[in-house]
C-alpha positions in Angstrom: 106.6 55.1 65.8 109.8 56.4 64.7 110.8 55.8 68.2 109.7 52.2 67.9 111.2 51.7 64.6 114.9 53.2 66.0 114.6 50.9 69.1 113.8 48.1 67.0 116.6 48.6 64.6 119.0 49.0 67.7 117.9 46.0 69.1 118.8 44.2 65.7 122.0 45.7 65.2 123.5 44.6 68.8 121.9 41.0 68.6 123.4 40.6 65.0 126.7 41.7 66.5 126.4 39.3 69.4 125.6 36.8 67.3 127.9 37.1 64.5 131.0 38.0 66.3 133.2 34.7 66.6 131.0 32.5 64.4 132.1 31.4 61.3 128.6 30.4 60.2 125.0 31.6 60.8 122.1 30.0 60.0 118.6 31.6 59.7 115.4 29.7 58.7 113.8 31.3 55.2 110.4 32.4 56.8 107.8 33.3 54.4 106.5 36.3 56.3 104.1 37.4 53.4 102.6 34.0 53.6 102.4 33.5 57.4 100.7 37.2 57.5 98.0 36.3 54.7 94.5 37.7 55.5 91.8 35.3 57.0 88.9 37.0 55.4 87.8 34.4 53.2 85.3 35.0 50.4 81.7 36.1 50.1 80.1 32.5 49.5 82.4 31.4 52.7 83.4 33.8 55.5 86.8 33.3 57.4 87.1 32.1 60.6 88.7 33.6 63.6 89.3 36.9 61.8 90.4 38.8 64.9 92.9 36.4 66.3 94.5 36.1 62.7 94.9 39.8 62.6 96.2 40.0 66.0 99.0 37.3 64.9 99.7 39.3 61.7 100.4 42.2 63.9 102.7 40.3 66.2 104.7 38.7 63.3 105.2 41.8 61.6 106.1 43.8 64.7 109.0 41.4 65.2 110.8 42.7 62.0 112.5 39.3 61.0 113.2 40.8 57.9 115.2 43.9 59.3 116.8 41.4 61.6 118.1 39.1 58.7 119.7 42.4 57.2 121.2 43.3 60.3 122.9 39.9 60.7 124.2 39.9 56.8 125.3 43.3 57.2 127.8 42.4 60.3 128.6 39.1 58.5 130.0 41.1 55.5 132.3 43.0 58.0 133.5 40.0 60.0 133.6 37.3 57.2 130.9 34.9 58.7 128.8 33.1 56.5 125.2 33.6 56.6 122.6 30.7 55.2 119.1 30.2 55.2 117.5 27.1 55.4 113.9 25.8 54.5 112.1 25.7 58.0 109.8 22.9 57.3 109.7 20.1 59.7 112.4 21.6 61.8 110.6 21.2 65.3 109.1 17.7 64.4 112.3 16.0 63.3 114.3 14.1 65.9 118.1 15.3 66.2 119.0 11.8 67.5 117.4 9.4 65.0 116.1 11.9 62.3 112.4 10.5 62.3 109.9 13.1 61.4 106.5 12.8 62.7 104.0 15.3 64.0 103.4 13.6 67.1 106.8 13.9 68.2 106.1 17.6 69.5 103.8 16.9 72.3 102.9 20.8 73.1 104.4 24.2 72.2 107.5 23.6 74.4 107.7 19.7 74.9 109.5 17.3 72.1 109.3 13.5 72.6 110.5 11.4 69.6 107.8 8.4 69.1 110.6 6.5 67.8 113.6 6.7 70.1 112.2 8.4 73.1 114.6 11.7 73.0 113.0 14.0 75.0 114.2 17.7 74.7 112.7 21.6 74.6 111.1 21.8 71.4 112.7 25.3 70.6 115.8 23.6 71.2 115.3 20.6 68.7 114.4 23.1 66.2 117.4 25.1 66.5 119.4 21.9 66.5 118.0 20.9 63.3 118.0 24.4 61.7 121.6 24.5 62.5 122.6 20.9 61.2 120.9 21.8 57.7 123.0 24.9 57.6 126.0 23.0 58.3 125.6 20.8 55.2 129.1 21.2 53.3 130.1 24.4 55.2 133.8 24.4 56.6 133.5 26.2 59.6 136.7 28.0 60.4 138.0 31.2 59.4 141.5 33.1 60.2 141.0 35.6 62.8 142.2 36.7 66.0 139.1 35.3 67.6 138.6 31.8 68.0 135.8 30.1 66.1 133.1 28.6 68.3 132.3 25.9 65.6 135.1 23.0 64.9 136.3 22.4 61.2 134.1 19.6 59.0 137.3 19.1 57.2 139.8 16.8 58.7 142.5 18.8 56.9 141.6 22.2 56.1 143.0 24.1 53.4 144.9 27.4 53.9 147.7 29.2 55.2 146.6 30.1 58.8 143.9 27.2 59.1 143.7 25.7 62.3 144.4 21.7 62.8 141.6 19.4 63.6 
């Protein structure tokens, strides 16, 4: 298990470095892993359903080490000056990034998103990532003086600072 833990930590550190390097803003979903991995046992009066499936799902969720990855991202961001924000993950995969309509039927399957209002079609995970990033951009100026260029454009027309890039 020590080998597995070390490999996971190494993967988290390398992935965090790739994500943080050159980005002024990193947005993560504020996932509640404790609530997501709650037991499905039920009570004496009413037994739980699909207990084996739930225990397998819990094991898979905990095996990813989301908290460890967030800590690695925050540690790398401290060294580079990037901002790390967490946003509420509610309805990110059912909100249309074009028209903003939130409807559960927008997500047709695990991978397919079709807006019922405007007809926008895209991969559901890409829609969730766009909505998460849009929530994280609220009130954030996406530049920082560094030798490397920043991948996001500034949100302010007139950025402040000595070495601030112009819009």
